[in-house]
N, C-alpha and C positions, 0 to 999 in steps of 0.2 A: 504494500500500500504506500502511495506517495506521501511525503511529509505533509503537504498542504491538505490532502484528503484526511489524514489522521487528525490534523489540527481542527479542521472543520467538524469532524465527527465528535471530537472532545468538546468543542464549543457547543454543539447541538445538545450533547448530553448535559452539560452544565446548565444550559437554558431550560431544558426540560425539568431538571431537578429544582431550579429556582421557581419555575412556574408551578410545580407541584407544592413547594413550600408555601408560596403566596396563596395558592388555592386553599390549603389546609388552614392557614391563618384566617382566611376569609370565612371558611366554614365555621371555625371556632368562634369568631366574633358574632356571626349570625345565629349560631346555636345558643350562645350566651343571651343574646337579645330575646330569642324565642322562649327560652326557659324563664327569663325574667318576666316577660309579659304573661306567660301562662300562670306563673306563681302569683303575680299581682292580682290577676282576674279571679283565680280560684280562691285565694284567701279572702278577697273582698266580697265576692258574691256567690262563691261555691260552684262556679261554672268553669270548665276548661276553655281556654282561649285558643290554644294551638293543638291540643291533644284530642283529636277527633275520634280515636279508638275508644278513649274513655267516655266521650260524649255519646258514641254509638251504643255502648253498654247502658249508659244512663237513659238514653231514649227508649231502649227496649224495656228497661225496668219501669219507666214511667208508663209506658203503654200497658205492660202487664199488670200494673197496680191501678190502672184506670185513672191515672193522673193526667187528664187532658191538658190543662194549662202548662204543666211541666213538660209534656211531650212536645207541645207547640213551641215552647221556648227553646228547648234543646234542638229540635228540628230546624228552627230558624238559624241557630248558631252553625249547624252543619251545612245548611244551604248557603249561608253567608261565606263560610270557609271555601266552598266550591266556587262561588262567584269570585272570591279573591284570587284563587288560582287562575281562573280564566282571565281576569283583569290583568294579572301579572304577565301572562303570556302576551296579551295584546299590547301592553305598555312596553314590554321587552322588544317585541317585533317592531313597534313604531319608533323606538329609539335606536334601532340598529344593534340590539343586544348589548348596549352599554348599560352598566350597572347603576350609575348614579341617578338617572331619572326614576328608575324603579325604586331605589332606596329613598329618594326624595318623597315619592308618593307615600311610601310606608311611614316615613317620619311624620308627614302631615297627618295621616290617619291616627297615628299613636298620639301625636300632640293634641289633636282634636278630642280623642278619647279621654286624655288626661284633663283637658279643659272642661268637658262635660261632666266628668267624674261621677257618673251614675251607671246603673246597669245598662241603660240604653247606649251609653258610650262604648260599652263592651262590644257592641256589634261592629264598630269601626275597628277595634283592636283585632277582632276575629278576621275581618277582611284583610287587615294588614298581615296577619300571620298566614293567610292563604297566599298572599302575594309574595311573601318572603321565601316560600318554597320554590319559586321560579327564578330566584337570583342565582343560585348555584344548584346544578343538578348532577354534575359529576366532576371529578378531578382526576386528570390523567387516565380517563377511561373507567374509573371506579365510581359506581353509583353512590350518591350521598343524599341522605334525608336530613332535613333540618329540624322539623317539628315532630317527627315520628321516629323515635330511637329504638323501637322494638325491632325494626328491620336491621338497624345498625348492629344491635347486640346479637341478632341471629346470624348475620354475616360474619361477625367477629367469632362467635362460637363455632360456626362451621369451619372458619379458618383455623382455629385452634385444633379442631379435629383432623383437618387435612395435614397440618404441621406434625401432629402426633403420628399420623399415618406415613410420614416420610416426605411429604411435599414441602418444598422450601420457598414457595412464593410468599412474599411478605406484605402484599397489598392489603390483606385483611386487617392489619394492625391499625390502619387509618380510621377504621370504623369506630374506634373508641373516641375519636376527636369530637364528633357531634354529640355523643352521649355525655362525655365529660363537660363539654361546653354547656349543654342544656342543664346538667346537674348544677354546675357552678352558677349559672344564670338564675336558676330557681332559688338557690340559697340567697343570692343577692336580692332577688325580687321579693322574697318574704320580708327581709329587713326593710326594704323600701316601702312596702305596703304598710307595715306596722307604723312607719313614721309619717307617710304621706297619703295613705289609703289609695283610692283609684287615681289620685293626681300623680302618682308615681308613673303612670303611663306616659306622661309628658317627658319624664326623664329618659325613658326608653326611646321616645321619639327624638330627643336631643342627641342621644348616642347614635341612633341610626343616621341622623343628619351628618354627624361627624364622620361616620363610616363612609357615607356617600362622598364626602370631600376627599377622604383618603383614596377611594377607588379611582379618582381622577388621575392619580399618579401611577396607577397600574397600567401597563401596556394594554391597549384595547384588544389586540389579537389574543392575549392571554385570557381576558375576561370572556371573549367569545367562546373559548374552548371549555369554559366551565358551565356553559349553558347547554340546554337540550335543543332539539331542532325547532 
């Protein structure tokens, strides 16, 4: 292999590693925000904001117990989350897959939720969490979930099993990043809710706005590769 070709190959590998690290930092930051928002909403009003698996179980329980108002409320949260996912895709495509416009929308929704500071404002936070799932969908080809860490833990567990069986691929280790981020964010969110109640959503909005500014410094071609089609 020619020296120039070797140099280019090494440079490409360094860039790929750097892109992967930035992507994981990005995932960690978004997972912290998701955990924070989910904990604030749950402690304040008893409803999950980003954890729709939990809300699905609660919807089934409400229907089974004949709790019509509760079923309507939780069903509205699930529907709003789906709308937020769809809106995130549309905003992402309209902005050419740049991250900052999408994050700016999320920041505005969370800021408004904190300003309203009622259970009704929670709807805006749920939409924001639906949108946040479209900011990063994979890093270096590995699927990443931001607000649903059951899948991440399952992929991590399967990776452990394959490693014990003799396979030496290490990509499964990154699945702990969103789980750890959401856990840390939830701990932070509990503390914020105790002090500021639902107004703490505005703090999450401010942090999202800061993250939007930071993403402007990330090469656009890297951000494109974190997104789905």
